[in-house]
N, C-alpha and C positions, 0 to 999 in steps of 0.2 A: 366226770370228764368224758367218758365214752358217750354218754347221753347227749352232751353238748355237740360233739363232733358229728353225730348222726344228722344234725341239721345244718352242717356247713355248706350244703348245696344251695342254701338261700343266698349266699354271698353274691353270686353272679346274677341271680334271677329275681331278687326282690324288687329292684328298681325297674324291672321290665314292665311292671304293672302301670307305671305312670304314662309312658307313651301309648300303651294299649287303652287306658281309660280316656286319655285325651282324644285318641282317634275315634273311639266309640261315641264319646260326647259330641264330637263335631259331626258325626254321621247321624246320630239320633236326636240330639238337642243342640243344634248349632248356635242358635241365638243365645240360649242360657250359658253355654260353654264360653262363648266369646264375651258375654257381658260380665261374667264372674271369672275372668281369666286369671286375675291375680291370685286366686285361691289355689291354683295348681302349683305354685311355688312351694306351698307348705308340704304336701305329700312328697314332693321331690326331695326337699331337705330332710324331712322326717325319716324316710325310708333309707336314704344314704347314711344318715346319722346312726340308725340301727345297725347297719352293716359295719360302720366304723367302730361302734362299741363291741360288736361281736368279734371283729378282726383283732381288736386290741386285747380282748379276753383270750383269744386263741394264742396270740403272741406271748402273753404273760405266762400261759400254761406251758408253752414250748420252752421258754427261758428256764422255767422251774424243773421241767421233766425231760426236755430234749427228745420229744416223740415225733414221729411222722405218721400222718393219717392219710390213707388213700382208699377210696371206694370207687369201684368200677362196675359197670353192668354192660352186658353184651347188647350191641345195637343191631348187628347183622352177622349171621353165621352162614357160610357157604363153603362146603367141603373143608379144605384146609385154611380157608380165609376166615378170620374172625376180627371184627371191628368193635372195639370197646370204647365206651365213653365213661367219664367219671370226673372226680375232683381230687386234687392232691393238695394237702395242707402240710407245708414244711416251713422252715424259717424264711426261705426266699419268698414264698407265697405270702406269708404274714407281713413281711416288711413292705412288699409292694401293695398289698391290700390296705394297710394303714396309710401309706403315702397317697394312694388314689382317693380313698374316702375322705381323709382330712382335707386335702386340697380341694376335692370335689365339693364338699359341704360348704366350704368358705366361698368358693367361686359361685355356687348356686345362690347363696345369700347376696353376694355382691351383684350377681346378674339380675336379681329381681329389681334392683334399683336402676342398674345401668340400662337394662332393656325395657324399662317401664313404658316409655313412649313409643316403642316399636309395635306396630300393629301385628307383627308376626311373633309376638311374645309367646304364644302357646307352642308354635312350631319350634321355637328356640329351646324351650324346656323339654319338649318331646325328644328332640335330637340329643340334647345333653344327657338326659336319663338313659337313652338307648346307648349312647357312647359309654357311659359308666358301666352299663351292663356288659357291653362287649369287652371292655378293658378288664373288668373283674373276671369275666369268663376266661380271658386269655391267661391271666396269672394263676388261675386255679386249675388249668387244664392238666390232664394226667398223661397225655400222649401227643405226638406230633401232629396227627391229623386233626385233632381237636384244637390245637393251637392254631393251625392254619385256618380253620373255619372262623374262629374269633379274630384272627389276624386280618382277614378280609373284611369282617364286619367293622373293625376299628377303622380300616381304610375307607370303607363306605361312609361311616359317620363323619370322618374328617373331611371327606369330599363335600358332604352336605353342609357342614358347619363353616368350612372355608368359603364356600359359595352361598352363604346364608342370604346375603344381599345380591342375589344372582342377576337382578335386573341391571346392575352396574357391570359393564363389560369387563372392567379390570378384575372384579371379583370372580366372575364366571371363568375368565382365562386362568386365574390363579388356582381355582379348584381343579380345573382340567389339567393344569401343569402338575399339580401335586398328585393327582390320580394316575396320570400316565407315567410319571417318574417312579412312583411306588410300584406300578405294575411291572416295571423292569426287574426290581428286586424281588417282588413277590413271585414272578415266574421262575426265577432262579431258586427261590425257597421251595417251591412246589417240586421242581426237578430234583433238588437235593433230598427232599423227603421221600420221593418215589425211589430214588437211587438207593437210599439207606434201607428202605423196605425190601428192595430187590436183593440186597446183600444179606441183611439180618433177618428178614421175615417178621419184623415186629415194629410197631409204632410206640410201644410203651417205653418210657425212659429207663426203667430199671433193667429190662431185658436188652434194650438197645445198647446201653453202655457196656454191659457185660459181654455181649456177643461181639461188639465192635472191638473191645480190648483183646479178646481172644483171637480175632482175625488178624489184628496187628502183630501180636506177640508170636503167633504160630505161623505167620506169613501164609495164610490160607486164602488171601484175596489180593487182587491187584492193588498195590499201594497207590499208584497214580489215580485209579478210579476212586479209591477211598478219599484221597486228597481233593479230587474234583467235587465229590459229594459234599465234603465239609466246606469247600469254598462256596458252593451254591447256597448252602444254608447261611453262610456269613453274608452273602449278597442281599438277602432279605433284611438283615439287620442294618446293612449300609444304607439302604433306602429309607427304612422307617425311622432311623435315628439321625438322618440328615448328615451322613458322613461322606467325605469326598470319595468318588466324584458324583454321587447322586444327592448332593446337598442342595441343588438349585431350587427345589420346591419350597424350602422353608421360609426364605425372606418374602416370597410372594404370598405365602399363606397368611401373612399378617393382614391381608385384606378382610379377613373375617372380623367379627366383633372382638373387642379386647379380652373379655372373659374367656373366649375360646383359646386365645393365645396363652393365657395364664394357665389353662387347664391342660389342653392337649399338646401344646407346643413348648411346655416348660416342665410339666410334672408327669404326664401320663403317656400320650401317644409316642413321643420321641423316646421315652424310657422303655418302650416295648422292645426296641432293637437291643438295648442293653440287657433287658431281661432275658431275651432269647439266647444271647451269648453266655450269660451267667448260667442259664439252665443247661445249656449244652457244653459248658466248659470241660467237663470230664471227657467228652468226645474230642474236643479241640486240642487238649493238652497231649493227646497221643500222637498228634501230627505237628512237629515243630515248625514246619513251613507255614501252616495256617496261623499258629500263634505269632510268628514273626510278622505275617501279613496283617493280622489284627493290630499289632503294635504299630506297624508302619502306617496303616490307614489312620490310626488314632493320632499319631504325631503330625501327619500332614494336615488333618482336620483341625488340630489344635492351632497350628500356625496360620493356616489359611483363614479360619474363622476370625482370628484376632486381627489379621491385616485387613480383611474386608470390612470390619466394623469401624475402622479408623476414620473414614470420611463420610459415613452415612448420615443423612440429614433427617430421615424418618426415625423417630424414637423407637418405634416397635421393630423396625428392621435392624437397628443397632442391637437391640436386645435379642433378636433372632440370631444374628451372627454370633453373639455372645453365647447363646445356648448351644449353637453348633460347636464352638470352640471348647466349652466346658464338657460337653458330651464326648469330645475327642479325648480329653483327659481320662474320662471313665473308660473309654474303649482302649486307650493306651494301657491303663492299669490292668484291664482284663487280659490284654495281649502279653503283659509281663507276668501274669499269674497272680497279681495282687488282688485277689478276689474280694477280700474284706475292704480294702481301700477303695475299690471301684464302687461297691454298693454304698459305702459310707458317703462318697462324694456325690453319688446319684441322689441320695436323700437330702443332703445339705444344699446342693445346688437347686433341687426342685423347690424347696421352700423359699430360698432366697430369690430365685428367678420368678416364682409366682408372686412374691411381694413386689418385685420391680414391675411386673406386667400390670398388676392391679393399681399400683401407684401411677404408672403411665396412663392407664385408663381413666383415672381420676383427672389427670392433667388434660387428656384429650377431651373429656366431657367439658371441662372448663373452656378449652379453646374452641370447641364446637359452638358453645353459647356465644362466643365473641365473633368468630369469623364465619359461622355457618358450617354445615357438614361438607368438608372437602379434605380428604386425607393429605393432599398436597400442602394444605395450610394448617389444619388442626393437629397434624402429627409432625410438622416440620419444626425441628428444634431451633432452626435459625430464627423463626418468628416468635420463639418463646423467650424466657428470661425474666428475672425480677419477680419471681413468684414466692420468694422466701417469706415475706411479711404477710402474704395473703392466704397461703395454704401451709401453715407451719407443721401440721400433723403429717400431711402427705410428704412434705419436704423432709422431715426427720426420718420417716419410714423409708423413703427412697434413698436417703443418705446411708442408713444402716444396711439396706440391701446392697448398695453399691460397695460399701466398705467390706461387706462379707464376701462379695464376689472378687474383690481385689485381694483378699487373703489377709485381712487385718485382724489380729487377735483382739478379743476372744470370740469373735463372731463365727458362725457355723462353718463357712467354707474354708476358713483358715485351717482347721484341724484336718479336714479331708484332703485338701489340695497339698498341704505340707507333707502329709503322709505319702501321697503319690510322688511328689517331687523327690523325696528322700529315697523312695524305691527305684526311681529312674537311674540314679547314680550307680546302682548295682547291676543295672541291665545294659545300658549303653551310654557312653560319654557324649556322643553326638546328639542322641535323643535328649539327654539331660540339659545340654546347652540350649537346644531349641525350646524345650519346655520351660526353662527358667527365664529365657528371654521373652517368651510369650506371656509369662506371668507378669512381667513388667508392662507389656503391651496391654494386657487386660486391665491393669490399674489405670493406664493412660486413657483408653477409650471409654471405660466406664465413668471415670471422673469427668471426661469431656462431656458425656451425656448429662451428668449431674450439673456441671457448670453452665452449659448452654441452656438448660431447662430452668434452673432456679436462681442463678446468680445474675448480676448485672442489671440491665434495664430492659423493660418490655419492648419488643421490636415491631409491634403491630399497632397501627392506628385504624380507627374506623374508616377514615377516608380512603384507605387502601382498598376497601371493599364497597365503597359507595356506588361505584359504577357497575358492580357485578350483580347478577341475579343470584340471590342466596337460596340455596337448596336446603331442604329439611335435613336435619342431622339425626332423624329418628329412624332412618331406614325406609325402604319402600314397602308398602303393605301389600299383602296378597289378599287381604280380606276387607278392603275398604279404604277410602282415602279421605273421608270426611274429617276424622280427628286430626289426621296429618295436615290437611289444609288449614284447619283452625289454628293449629300450633304454629304453622309457618306464617299465618297472618299476624298472630300475636308477636312473633319474633321480629317480623319486618317493622311493625309499629314501634317496638322497643328500640330497634336499631335506628329507625328514622328519627325518633325523638332525640337521640344523641347526636346524630349527624347534623341536624339542623341547629345545634346550639351556637356554634361559631364556625367561621370559615377556616379557622386554623386547625392544625392537627390536634386530635384529642387522644391522650394516652390514659389508660386506666390506672396506671401505677403512680399516681400523684397523691398528694395528701387529700385533695378534693376528689370525692367520688360522687357519681351521679346515681340517683335512685331510679330504678327501673321498675315500672309497674307491670302488672300482667305476667307474673312469674310463671313460665311454662315448665320450670323444673322444680316445683315445690314438692319435695318427696321426703318429708321428715317423718313419715309414717312407718310403722313396723313393716317387715317384709311380707306379711300376709294381709295387710290392710288394703281394702279396695277404695280407691279414690277417683273422683271424676277429673276430667281435664279442665274443668271450669274453676278450680280453686285458684285464688289469687293471694299473693302476698308481696311484700316489698323487700328487696335486698340490693346489695351493691355487687357488681362484678369487679374483679374476680372474687370468688368465694370458695371456702372449703367444701369438700363433698359432704353429703348427708351421712347420718350415723350408720345406716345400713350398708354403706360403701366403706366407711371408716372401720367398722367392726372387723371385717375379715382382714383388712390391712394390719390392724393392731395385733390380731391373733398371730398373723404371719410374722410380725416383728418379734413376738415372743419365741416362735420357733427359730427364727434367725439368730436370736440371742443365745438360746439355751440348747438347741438340738445338737450342737457340736459336743456337748458333754457326754453323749453316749459313746463317743469314740476315744475319749481320753484314756490312755493306757499307762498310767503311772503305777506300776507294780501290781495293782489288783485287777488288771484287765483279764478276763477269762476268754481265751481265744475260741474255745469250743462252742461258746454261745452263738457265734456268728457263722459257724460252718454249716454246710448242708449235711445233716447226719446220714441221709440216705446215700450220699456220694462220698462219705468220709474216706473210704479206702483209696479213692483216686485223688481227692483234693487235699487231704491232710498232709501228706509228704510234701506236696508242692507249696502249700501255705507255710509250712514250717521252714522251708528254705528261704522264703522271701520276707517273712514277717517275724517280729519278735513278740513274745508274750507280754513283756513288760519293758518299761523304759524309765530311767531315772530322770529327775528334773534337769540336771546338768546337761545330759545328752539331748534332751528335748530342746532346751534353750539354745544350745549350740547349733542344732539343725535348723531352728526356726529363724535365727538372726538373719541369715542370708536371704531367705524368701521374703521376710518382712521388709528388709532393706530394698529389695528389688521392687516390691509393691509401692513403698513410699517414694522411690525414685520416679516411678511412673506417675504417681499422683502429683509430685512436684513439677514434672515436665508439663503435665496437662494444665496445672494451675498457672505455670509461666506462660504457656502459649495462649490460653483462653481468658484467664481472669484479667490481665492488663488491657486487653482489647476493649472490654466493656467500659473501663474507666477513661478511655481515650477516644471514644467514638465522636465526641463533640468537636475536639480540636484536631484530631488525626495526627497529633504530634508523634505518637508512637509509631504509626504506620509510615509517616514521613521520614523518621529517623532510620527506619529499616531500609527505606528506598535509597538512602544516600551512602550506603556502605560499600559501593564499588563492585568490582568483578567477583569477589568472593561471595557477595550477597546474591549476585545473579546466578552463580553456580549452585548455591544453596537453594535458591528458589526453583531452579530446574529440577533438582533432586526431589524437593518437596512436591512439585507438580506431578512428577512421574509417579511418586508414591500415592498421591491423592487420586490421580486418574486411575491407577491400578485398583485402588480400594473402591472408589465411587462407581466404577464400571464393572464391579464384581469380578475382577481379575480377567475380564473378557471371556469367562468360561461360558456364560449364556450365549454370547455372540458366536463362540466356537461351536457350541451345540446347534445353534440356529443354522450355521453355514454347512457344517459337515454332516450333521445327523438329520435335522429337519429338511435342509436343502437337498441332502443326498437321498433321503427317502422320497422326496418329491420327484427328483430326477429318475429314480428307479421306478416309481409308479408311472411316470410318463413313458418311460421305455417299455415297461410291461404293457401299458395301455396301447402303445403303438404296435407292439408285437401281437397282442391279442386282436386288435382291430384290423391290422393290415395282413397279417400272416394267417392266424387261426380263422378269423371271420372271413378274410379274403379267400382263403382256400375253400372254405365251406360254401361261401356265396358263389365262387367261381364254378364249383362242381354243379351247383344248382342251376346257374345260368347256362352252362354248357349243356346240361341235360335238357333244359327247356328248348334251346335252339335245335339240338339234335332231334328231339321229339317232334318239333314243329316241321323240320325238314322231312323226316320219315313219314309224317302224316300225309304229305302230298305224294310220296312214292307209292304207298300202299293203296292201289286203286281197285284191287279185287280181280284183275285180269291175269290169266296164266301167261299169255303172250308177253305182257309187260315184265313179269317176273323172270321169264326165260331170257328176255333181252338184257335186263340188268345182270343176270347171272352170267350170261355170255360176256358181257362187258368186263365184269370183275375177273373172270377166268382169263380173258385176253390180257388184261393189265398184269396179272400174276405171271403169265407165260413170258411177257416182254421183260419183266424184272428178272426172271430166271435166266433167259437168254443173255441179257445184259451182264448178269453176274458172271456166267461162264466165259463169255467173250472177253470181259475185262481181265479176268485172271489169266486166260490163255494168251492174251496180248502181252502181258508183262512177263510171262514165262518165256515167250519166244524172244 
């Protein structure tokens, strides 16, 4: 056992070799590296799989023996200051390592197919491998300063991945928005770390918690300052996990490729903030104000994310707001002290949401092949529909992920969300009402996404795009445009062949399908096989994704079906297996107050009936509002009947419009930030620029100009003659005497 843990340092650094080798290959052998670019997916998947197996073995050993392993070495020593680096292996690290690696391996396999046509394929895998390195380094860090280093590396990788197609202005703006928003929280995190070091003199978790506890209990430090430091630490988690009010970056981050959304915006990067709170929870529980604030931010995010997802048309942005809301549940659980429930929901949500994002990516690929690359069209759910018969595997997987997120048993999210909902009743009645209502909203908007995407009739015809210039859906290359041009030419020929069949509208989802030659998406090969762009085959649009994209989806379906079993607590659940042993003195009393070690079947069923009923109510309402519309589009009888219901219907429509505008416009929060923060900063910079240019520069320039003219004047006075100097001297003395006489005469006059 000890021998195995001596090599645990490979967890964060093994995958670092992939971006290094890709970089050296592009520098030394650029032609060969680009030609055989598909082979680089193999080491990426292989190395991360090794880490996954290693992390699983460590986790199994921890379950059997409940040990903690920490190894540190001194990086720099200067007088009383010592900075140590190392790695910490405990239950929290093992759980997050397994989550990161399992989802990461599946996303890499999926990405090999999804990014096959992108000329920046190598850059994508280099970024992804470096991100995995940064994330694994974050969860294995043994002190705060090491966490901050990897925290910033994770932010940098997210900036690069969100702006992967940076030649598109909307993508470059999105990555800048994510970067700037996260800098706000990261600056607070840095101040909090420095403040804690100033008080405790340590960055190490074990020493930090013990010293902080003694300072609180013995009243040896200013409690207000300790609270401020804890709040600053929490601000970093607010930004990274997209919690209110620093959530605005997450929906725009969907401009990156879909595999990025499945990895960093569902299972890893957004989980970093939750990990930070879980790691520092023994510190936060000592300050009730911070725990209440964490719970308050969590419940606000839960409700806000659900309401903003109600009217979104972009499928990925709907899932992004869903991620924001579900992470709010996790943050709320941490604020209540329900440590186990929070981590449990983090795991179940990550697998279910990764499944939904990969399913959405499969649908987006299909839409891109039909309408060309345009996020306004290929990701617009209004233009989708009727996909059930044509993509049955993706549809079934997406439905299971949707039901899991809705909280339908026995799928994964049911077990974790139900546990959080039950704990809320013990914490706050008002929070419980909001959380249960939001559970119904979650079922509503998630089933709305499913119905708009897969049910009804397809809403796009080729004629809608016959007058538009079709852009490539393969991304813009940094390393050449020849392949991209060839693919675009093939796609235009395929599209033209269908457009010229008839003058009437042509829908794909009829019994008759049109065979399209020159398949530009023939990717039935394994994920390490190298193929040319010139391969041709014949198939009909729309079609199911290829095996290398379906395999990760099916594996995530298995996780969604069975991962919830790890949290079932019928009599035999062992609470200590989920605790952090290193922090047991602080966490165990709190956990025992909020959680039960076992639960009988009757109590479980009683608690679950209400939550499942709320979920089914949301599903029923979504089916009522969206399913009938598809069957009545041809005669509009349904819409006409609604329009004739009189004043009550008008009032109802106004209410619906207000809610729709609120949701579609993101609660006007982005507009508020644009006016008061962006506009305010610009006004401040203009004022500062005016002050600097007119006052500071004006004073400096005025002194220079004055000195110049005075010097020029004196130059003509100094002629070198003593008689002239005496004349001017006499003149100055005469003026001085006149002033003195005037002064005395003036005062004597008023005295008299």
